[in-house]
Each structure stands twice: as structure tokens, then as C-alpha cells.
C-alpha positions in Angstrom: 27.3 17.4 -27.0 30.7 18.9 -26.5 34.3 18.2 -27.5 35.4 17.1 -24.6 32.3 14.4 -23.9 32.6 13.2 -27.5 36.6 12.2 -26.5 35.9 11.0 -23.7 33.3 8.4 -25.3 36.3 7.5 -28.1 38.3 6.9 -25.3 36.6 4.3 -23.0 35.5 2.8 -26.7 38.7 2.2 -27.6 39.6 1.1 -24.0 37.3 -1.5 -25.0 38.3 -2.3 -28.0 41.8 -3.2 -26.8 40.9 -5.0 -23.5 38.1 -7.2 -25.8 41.4 -8.3 -28.1 43.4 -8.9 -25.1 41.0 -11.4 -23.1 39.7 -13.2 -25.9 42.1 -13.0 -28.7 39.5 -13.0 -31.2 36.8 -10.4 -31.9 33.9 -10.1 -29.5 31.3 -7.8 -28.4 34.0 -5.2 -26.7 35.2 -4.4 -30.1 32.1 -3.8 -31.5 32.1 -0.9 -28.9 35.5 -0.5 -30.2 34.5 0.7 -33.7 33.0 3.9 -32.4 36.7 5.1 -30.9 38.4 6.2 -34.1 35.2 8.2 -36.5 34.9 10.4 -33.4 39.0 11.1 -32.8 39.1 11.2 -37.3 36.2 14.3 -36.6 38.4 15.7 -34.1 41.0 16.5 -36.2 39.2 18.1 -38.2 38.2 20.2 -35.5 41.3 20.6 -34.1 42.5 21.4 -37.8 40.2 24.2 -37.9 40.9 25.6 -34.3 44.4 25.7 -34.1 46.6 28.4 -34.1 49.6 26.4 -35.3 48.8 23.6 -37.5 52.5 22.7 -38.4 52.7 22.1 -34.4 49.5 20.0 -33.8 51.2 17.8 -37.0 54.8 17.7 -35.0 52.6 16.7 -31.6 50.5 14.4 -33.4 53.6 13.0 -35.0 56.0 12.7 -31.5 53.2 11.1 -29.7 53.2 8.5 -32.5 57.0 8.2 -32.4 56.7 7.3 -28.8 53.9 5.0 -28.6 54.7 3.0 -31.5 57.2 0.8 -29.4 54.1 0.2 -26.6 51.3 -0.8 -29.3 54.0 -3.3 -30.9 54.2 -5.0 -27.3 50.7 -4.7 -27.5 50.5 -6.2 -31.0 52.6 -9.1 -29.4 49.9 -10.6 -27.4 47.4 -10.6 -29.2 49.5 -11.0 -33.3 52.5 -12.3 -35.1 52.4 -9.2 -37.2 53.3 -6.6 -34.7 54.7 -4.2 -37.5 52.0 -2.4 -38.6 51.8 1.8 -37.3 49.5 2.7 -34.7 46.1 4.9 -35.0 48.2 8.3 -34.1 50.1 7.6 -37.5 47.5 7.8 -39.5 45.8 10.9 -37.8 48.7 13.0 -37.8 48.8 12.0 -42.0 45.6 12.8 -42.4 45.9 16.0 -40.6 48.6 16.3 -43.1 46.2 15.5 -46.3 44.1 18.6 -44.5 46.5 21.3 -44.4 47.8 20.1 -47.8 44.1 20.9 -48.7 43.0 23.9 -47.8 46.7 24.9 -49.4 45.7 23.5 -53.3 42.5 21.3 -54.0 44.3 20.4 -56.4 47.9 19.5 -54.9 45.1 18.3 -51.7 44.0 15.3 -54.1 47.6 14.0 -54.5 48.0 14.4 -51.2 45.5 12.7 -50.7 45.9 9.5 -52.9 49.7 9.3 -52.0 48.6 9.0 -48.5 45.9 6.5 -49.3 49.0 4.5 -50.7 51.1 5.2 -48.0 48.4 3.9 -44.9 48.1 1.3 -47.0 51.9 -0.1 -47.7 52.9 0.5 -44.8 50.3 -1.1 -42.7 48.6 2.2 -40.8 46.5 2.0 -38.6 42.7 1.3 -40.8 44.8 2.3 -43.9 43.4 3.9 -46.8 39.3 4.6 -44.7 41.2 6.3 -42.1 42.8 8.8 -44.1 39.5 9.4 -46.1 37.1 9.3 -43.0 39.5 11.9 -42.1 39.4 14.1 -45.4 35.2 13.7 -45.7 34.7 15.0 -42.9 37.0 18.2 -43.3 35.5 18.7 -46.6 31.8 18.5 -46.1 31.8 19.2 -42.1 29.4 22.0 -43.3 26.5 19.7 -44.8 25.9 16.7 -42.2 23.9 15.1 -44.4 26.5 14.9 -47.3 29.2 13.4 -44.8 27.6 10.9 -43.8 26.4 10.1 -47.2 29.7 10.7 -48.0 31.3 8.7 -44.9 29.1 6.0 -46.0 30.2 5.4 -49.1 33.6 5.3 -47.8 32.2 2.3 -45.2 31.0 0.1 -48.0 33.9 0.6 -49.8 36.4 -0.7 -47.1 33.5 -3.2 -45.9 33.7 -4.6 -49.7 36.8 -4.9 -49.7 37.2 -6.8 -46.3 34.1 -8.0 -45.6 34.9 -6.7 -41.7 31.4 -6.8 -40.6 32.4 -5.4 -37.3 33.4 -2.1 -39.1 30.2 -1.6 -39.5 30.0 -0.4 -36.3 31.3 2.6 -37.1 27.7 3.8 -37.9 26.9 4.3 -34.3 30.0 6.9 -34.5 28.2 8.7 -37.5 25.5 9.5 -35.9 27.1 10.2 -32.4 29.4 13.5 -33.5 26.0 14.8 -35.1 25.1 15.5 -31.3 28.7 18.1 -31.5 27.2 21.3 -30.4 30.7 23.3 -31.5 31.8 23.4 -28.2 35.0 22.8 -26.8 34.2 22.1 -22.7 37.5 21.2 -20.8 41.0 20.6 -22.7 42.0 17.1 -22.3 44.2 17.1 -26.0 47.6 16.2 -23.5 45.5 13.6 -21.6 44.8 11.7 -24.8 48.7 11.8 -26.2 49.6 10.3 -22.6 46.1 7.8 -22.6 46.7 6.4 -25.5 50.2 4.3 -25.0 49.9 4.1 -21.2 46.0 2.3 -21.5 48.0 -0.2 -23.8 51.0 -0.6 -21.7 48.7 -1.3 -18.7 46.8 -3.7 -20.8 50.0 -5.4 -22.2 51.0 -5.9 -18.9 47.5 -7.2 -17.5 47.4 -9.6 -19.9 51.3 -10.9 -20.0 50.8 -11.2 -16.1 47.2 -11.7 -15.2 45.0 -13.4 -18.3 48.0 -15.6 -19.6 
């Protein structure tokens, strides 16, 4: 399964997830499907980090996309919760990418960066918080050892579940299985499609919820 196919699966799952919140105003079967999305995006950060020729530009693009998407993300949140001040998933991916960059320079500094990033992710209400940061790091560190990678992801998931009792998140186990089907091929390039699709689909769901699902 190519990187292109994985990204399409993640985009579809993410859309289901956000539509679920808009339609049902609470957790539903659509959100169980949506748990597949983030682990695949986290895995793609690892792949992108390994293959990019310019990590700093990669970080900049993610950060710019996160900043552009944030107002639209807050609009979307305003339809489903009173707390509209959490930060969107692109900030989480960007912060995780920075951790990988530091880790590659120095494992010791990388550990410090991961610790600080987890604190920032939780304190500033990044989507998925410390759990998302640790997931990205695990994918990278254990990328060449699938059994250990999956084991560490399950430990991370268990810790998250014990802290939150968010049973929906347990469905991300399916994503870990799908990621094992990755064949190392890139397939079609849709990097900019993702950057554009993320805010646009949130805006579309916001408008649909506001004018048609009231």
C-alpha cells in the first residue's frame, strides 16, 4: 500500500470523524471510523521526515498550514463544543516533526525536546496532546522494527486510555494494522491537497452544520 493510498484512507476517515460530530453532536459510529486518521497522519510525518530534502521547509509548511487552518478549526469547534481554543492537528504534527528533527541531531536533546513538547501539547490544548507527540516519536524510532513499533504504540494507547477512558481511541489499533501494509512507495503526490483539504473540509462541514443541520 503506497503513501498515497494511506493518505486517502486517512482523509476519508478524518472527514467521517468531523461529520460525525456535526451530525450527532456527540460521539457516534462515524467517530470510531475517524480514529483511523491520526495514526496514519503521524506515520506519514515519519515518512516525510525521512524523505524530505529540506526539513526546515517541511516544518515551515506545516506550521503555516496550521496557522491558516486555526480560525476555521475554531469555527468548526464552535458548532460542537464551548471550548474553541484548542489547537488543530497540524500543530501537533508540526511539533512532533520538530521533535524528530532534534532527535536526529542528538538523542539526548531529543529526549528533552520530546518532554517539553508533551508539556506544551497538553498545556496549550493541542489536538491529541502528549499522546499524539509520543505516537509520532514511536513511529520514527521503531520504524525498522514493526513488532516493537506496534507494541510501543499499544503501550502509548493504553496509557492514554487509562488517563482519559476514551474508548473510541482504541479503534486506532486498526490504523496500526493498516500502516503495516505500507510498501515503501510514494504513489501520487498529494501533500498540498492535504494542506488545502484540511481547512476546506472543516469550513464545508461548519457551513453545512450551521445552515442545514440546525
